[in-house]
C-alpha positions in Angstrom: 21.4 -102.6 -5.4 24.4 -103.4 -3.1 22.5 -102.0 -0.2 19.5 -104.2 -1.0 21.8 -107.3 -1.1 23.3 -106.3 2.2 19.7 -106.0 3.6 18.9 -109.5 2.3 22.1 -111.0 3.8 21.1 -109.5 7.2 17.7 -111.2 7.0 15.7 -107.9 6.5 14.3 -109.1 3.2 13.1 -112.5 2.0 13.9 -113.8 -1.4 10.7 -112.8 -3.0 10.9 -109.2 -1.6 14.5 -109.0 -2.6 13.8 -110.0 -6.2 10.9 -107.6 -6.5 12.9 -104.6 -5.1 16.1 -105.5 -7.0 14.1 -105.6 -10.3 12.6 -102.2 -9.6 16.0 -100.6 -8.8 17.7 -102.4 -11.6 15.1 -101.3 -14.2 15.0 -97.7 -13.0 18.7 -97.2 -11.9 18.7 -94.7 -9.1 15.4 -93.3 -10.3 13.1 -95.3 -8.1 15.0 -94.5 -4.9 15.7 -91.0 -6.1 11.9 -90.4 -6.5 11.4 -91.3 -2.9 14.4 -89.2 -1.8 12.9 -86.1 -3.3 9.8 -84.7 -1.5 7.6 -87.7 -2.1 4.7 -85.7 -0.7 4.4 -83.8 -4.0 2.8 -87.0 -5.4 -0.4 -86.3 -3.4 -0.8 -82.6 -2.7 -3.4 -81.5 -0.2 -4.8 -78.2 0.7 -4.7 -77.2 4.4 -8.4 -78.1 4.9 -7.9 -81.6 3.4 -4.7 -82.7 5.1 -4.8 -85.3 7.8 -3.0 -84.3 11.0 -1.3 -86.9 13.2 1.0 -86.3 16.2 3.0 -89.2 17.6 5.5 -89.6 20.5 9.2 -90.3 20.0 11.8 -90.9 22.7 14.6 -88.9 21.0 13.6 -86.1 18.6 17.1 -85.9 16.9 17.1 -89.7 16.2 13.6 -89.3 14.9 14.7 -86.5 12.6 17.4 -88.7 11.2 14.8 -91.4 10.5 11.9 -89.3 9.1 13.8 -86.4 7.6 15.4 -85.7 4.1 18.4 -87.9 4.7 16.6 -90.7 6.5 14.6 -93.8 5.7 11.4 -91.8 4.8 13.0 -88.7 3.3 10.1 -86.4 4.3 10.3 -82.6 3.9 10.6 -80.7 7.2 8.2 -78.0 8.4 8.1 -76.1 11.7 10.4 -77.3 14.4 11.4 -76.7 18.0 13.8 -78.3 20.4 11.2 -81.1 21.3 8.9 -81.4 18.3 9.1 -81.5 14.5 6.5 -81.1 11.6 6.8 -83.2 8.5 5.0 -83.3 5.1 3.9 -86.9 4.9 2.8 -87.2 1.3 0.7 -84.1 1.6 -0.4 -84.8 5.2 0.9 -83.3 8.5 2.9 -85.6 10.7 4.2 -84.1 14.0 6.8 -85.8 16.2 6.8 -84.9 19.9 9.7 -85.9 22.2 8.3 -87.9 25.2 11.1 -88.9 27.4 11.2 -92.7 28.1 8.6 -93.4 25.4 8.6 -96.9 23.8 6.3 -98.0 21.1 3.7 -100.8 21.7 4.7 -104.4 20.9 1.1 -105.7 20.4 0.3 -107.7 17.3 -2.8 -108.8 15.4 -3.0 -111.5 12.6 -4.1 -110.2 9.2 -4.1 -112.6 6.3 -1.3 -114.6 8.0 0.9 -111.6 8.9 1.7 -110.7 12.5 0.7 -107.0 12.1 1.9 -104.6 14.8 -0.8 -102.5 16.4 -1.3 -99.6 16.6 0.3 -98.5 13.4 -0.1 -95.7 10.8 0.9 -95.0 7.3 -0.6 -94.4 3.8 -2.1 -96.1 0.8 0.2 -95.2 -2.1 0.3 -95.8 -5.8 2.1 -99.0 -6.7 5.1 -97.1 -8.1 5.4 -94.9 -5.0 5.1 -98.0 -2.8 8.0 -99.8 -4.5 10.2 -96.7 -4.6 9.7 -96.2 -0.8 10.3 -99.9 -0.1 13.6 -99.7 -2.0 14.6 -96.6 0.0 13.7 -98.1 3.3 15.6 -101.3 2.5 18.6 -99.4 1.3 18.6 -97.3 4.6 19.1 -100.5 6.6 15.8 -100.5 8.4 14.5 -104.0 9.3 11.1 -104.8 7.9 8.7 -106.2 10.5 6.6 -107.5 7.6 8.5 -107.5 4.4 7.0 -106.0 1.2 4.6 -108.6 -0.3 1.1 -109.0 -1.7 -1.8 -110.0 0.7 -5.4 -110.8 0.0 -4.3 -112.1 -3.4 -7.2 -112.5 -5.8 -9.6 -110.6 -3.6 -11.2 -107.2 -3.9 -8.7 -105.9 -1.3 -5.6 -107.3 -2.9 -2.7 -105.0 -2.0 1.1 -104.7 -1.6 2.0 -104.0 2.1 5.0 -103.5 4.3 5.5 -102.8 8.0 8.5 -101.4 9.8 9.2 -99.4 13.0 10.9 -96.1 13.6 13.6 -95.6 16.1 11.1 -95.2 18.9 9.2 -98.4 18.1 6.3 -96.7 16.4 4.9 -99.1 13.7 4.3 -97.8 10.2 2.5 -99.5 7.3 2.5 -98.5 3.7 0.3 -100.2 1.1 -0.7 -100.1 -2.5 -4.0 -101.4 -3.6 -4.2 -103.5 -6.8 -7.5 -101.9 -7.4 -7.5 -98.4 -5.7 -11.2 -98.0 -6.2 -11.6 -100.8 -3.6 -9.8 -99.0 -0.8 -13.1 -98.3 1.0 -15.1 -101.2 -0.4 -17.3 -102.9 2.2 -17.0 -106.7 2.6 -16.2 -109.3 5.2 -13.0 -111.3 5.0 -13.0 -114.9 6.2 -9.3 -115.1 7.2 -9.6 -118.8 8.0 -9.5 -119.6 4.3 -9.1 -116.3 2.6 -12.6 -116.1 1.2 -14.6 -113.0 1.4 -18.4 -112.6 1.9 -20.1 -109.5 0.6 -22.1 -107.7 3.2 -25.7 -107.3 2.4 -26.0 -104.0 0.4 -22.2 -103.7 0.3 -20.0 -103.1 -2.7 
């Protein structure tokens, strides 16, 4: 909890996000953060033929290991490794980091429901519990949120918790938790001017 307060003092969390995360950590003690510190990928096991594979560049493989690995902000289990690349188990999916000297992540943004969303980005849709446990871990690690944990598309089919942050090479990550997981792939058009949505003809 002290780490979360320090994060708030440093401007990494707004009051609403601080209250939400503090409540989670306070209610569960170290359990919420501890759940994320263990191999969180166990929450969504995949067979080899189902796992998504993503390879991304980083400018410093050792710094990236410190961010993604067991003792870092994400706490992912390590797989194969070499001097210039590293495999990780990202909640049952394969993430590979490759050192590319001089690499720096893109700084482009796109507006989504009022948020300045960094693009490109990658991440996962988690359960609400796993989302908040990860948010608490990331905040406690001292990482600055680019978009702090909050609810977007409130009251709509796509209502969800979301958060964005960057790794040490500037790669943007988003993790989200759907209020109604069955709507993750629902088809509808969002009118972001006023937040209304219009169902596509034949959509669900």
